[in-house]
Legacy VTK file of the C-alpha trace (Angstrom):
# vtk DataFile Version 3.0
C-alpha trace
ASCII
DATASET POLYDATA
POINTS 136 float
-136.110 -98.823 20.771
-137.079 -95.228 19.999
-140.388 -93.943 21.441
-143.047 -91.751 19.808
-141.707 -88.484 21.227
-138.192 -89.235 19.976
-139.592 -90.121 16.559
-141.440 -86.786 16.503
-138.158 -85.013 17.312
-136.549 -86.746 14.320
-139.427 -85.553 12.114
-139.052 -82.006 13.452
-135.369 -82.101 12.509
-136.227 -83.399 9.029
-138.727 -80.551 8.594
-135.850 -78.053 8.764
-134.648 -79.318 5.350
-137.982 -78.732 3.606
-137.866 -77.218 0.130
-141.330 -75.663 -0.067
-141.088 -72.292 -1.865
-144.574 -72.602 -3.414
-146.862 -73.780 -0.606
-144.661 -72.398 2.203
-145.755 -75.491 4.160
-142.806 -77.416 5.616
-143.246 -81.104 6.449
-140.874 -83.575 8.049
-141.170 -87.326 8.456
-139.206 -89.912 10.388
-139.571 -93.557 9.405
-138.705 -96.192 12.006
-137.325 -99.368 10.453
-137.555 -102.744 12.189
-133.778 -102.719 12.769
-134.155 -99.537 14.864
-132.759 -97.174 12.232
-134.661 -93.933 11.650
-134.766 -92.548 8.118
-135.738 -88.897 7.708
-137.636 -87.350 4.827
-138.917 -83.897 3.941
-141.218 -82.433 1.337
-139.503 -81.244 -1.820
-141.608 -79.034 -4.059
-141.097 -78.375 -7.748
-142.348 -75.627 -10.059
-143.980 -78.465 -11.996
-146.292 -79.367 -9.125
-146.554 -83.015 -10.226
-142.839 -83.337 -9.494
-143.372 -82.505 -5.829
-142.778 -85.271 -3.280
-144.202 -85.486 0.222
-142.035 -85.993 3.295
-143.436 -89.454 4.007
-142.666 -90.784 0.535
-139.255 -89.104 0.683
-138.433 -91.102 3.840
-139.823 -94.337 2.413
-137.918 -93.921 -0.850
-134.653 -93.329 1.013
-135.228 -96.420 3.153
-136.266 -98.598 0.222
-133.206 -97.426 -1.709
-131.135 -98.721 1.213
-132.779 -102.147 0.876
-135.118 -101.788 3.832
-138.592 -103.292 3.577
-139.761 -103.766 7.182
-141.147 -100.681 8.916
-142.661 -100.111 12.363
-143.870 -96.497 12.403
-143.653 -93.089 10.801
-143.896 -89.697 12.496
-145.172 -86.743 10.458
-145.069 -83.057 11.421
-145.959 -80.015 9.384
-147.002 -76.369 9.424
-146.460 -73.198 7.406
-142.881 -71.868 7.471
-142.179 -70.093 10.746
-145.446 -71.165 12.390
-145.651 -73.134 15.595
-147.125 -76.582 15.065
-150.553 -76.577 16.696
-152.478 -79.237 14.765
-151.783 -82.562 13.164
-150.542 -82.916 9.602
-151.991 -86.197 8.342
-150.591 -87.948 5.269
-152.259 -87.270 1.927
-154.111 -89.982 0.047
-151.192 -90.766 -2.260
-148.891 -91.248 0.742
-151.442 -93.459 2.486
-151.691 -95.693 -0.575
-147.902 -95.662 -1.002
-147.415 -96.785 2.607
-149.923 -99.602 2.087
-147.571 -101.074 -0.534
-145.047 -101.793 2.231
-147.035 -101.752 5.478
-150.111 -103.464 6.845
-153.178 -101.908 8.455
-151.548 -101.961 11.919
-148.628 -99.776 10.782
-148.314 -96.951 13.323
-148.597 -93.342 12.157
-147.460 -90.838 14.784
-148.839 -87.332 14.271
-148.062 -84.263 16.361
-150.457 -81.539 17.509
-147.837 -79.322 19.145
-148.306 -80.905 22.551
-147.714 -84.596 22.097
-148.146 -87.680 19.952
-151.467 -88.405 18.270
-151.478 -92.062 17.264
-153.243 -93.536 14.256
-152.882 -96.697 12.222
-152.698 -96.988 8.473
-155.901 -99.045 8.585
-157.712 -96.173 10.309
-156.514 -93.640 7.747
-156.932 -95.906 4.716
-159.585 -98.522 5.485
-160.046 -99.685 1.878
-156.646 -99.808 0.260
-156.384 -100.339 -3.485
-155.384 -103.929 -4.217
-154.572 -105.594 -7.490
-156.724 -108.606 -8.368
-155.478 -111.626 -6.407
-153.633 -109.573 -3.758
-156.310 -110.075 -1.100
LINES 1 137
136 0 1 2 3 4 5 6 7 8 9 10 11 12 13 14 15 16 17 18 19 20 21 22 23 24 25 26 27 28 29 30 31 32 33 34 35 36 37 38 39 40 41 42 43 44 45 46 47 48 49 50 51 52 53 54 55 56 57 58 59 60 61 62 63 64 65 66 67 68 69 70 71 72 73 74 75 76 77 78 79 80 81 82 83 84 85 86 87 88 89 90 91 92 93 94 95 96 97 98 99 100 101 102 103 104 105 106 107 108 109 110 111 112 113 114 115 116 117 118 119 120 121 122 123 124 125 126 127 128 129 130 131 132 133 134 135
């Protein structure tokens, strides 16, 4: 099975496909499915900012479109175009909530500070997920 450093490398490769002409901030994500497949995603910006999609959701949407529903981890990397990555790029609130639709609190989120993996769980980053009545 792929390790955290290899998952980060997949996210770094995904980042190369970023379409971010407005923020100039390129993000890549690599989603590890339970079958061992890695699905890449990148941020895709739009002049109508509401149409922008984050790298994490891009990877999840690709995987879900393929019929996948069981995920082990996601790696996320990001920095301004041309800059060396030197700090973590944590998922935004919308992405955290989106991930909670498909993953539990122990879902592993692998961030990268330019030196190595920084591990978090979805429960750490989103301790009080939004639930519909009766979903508890």
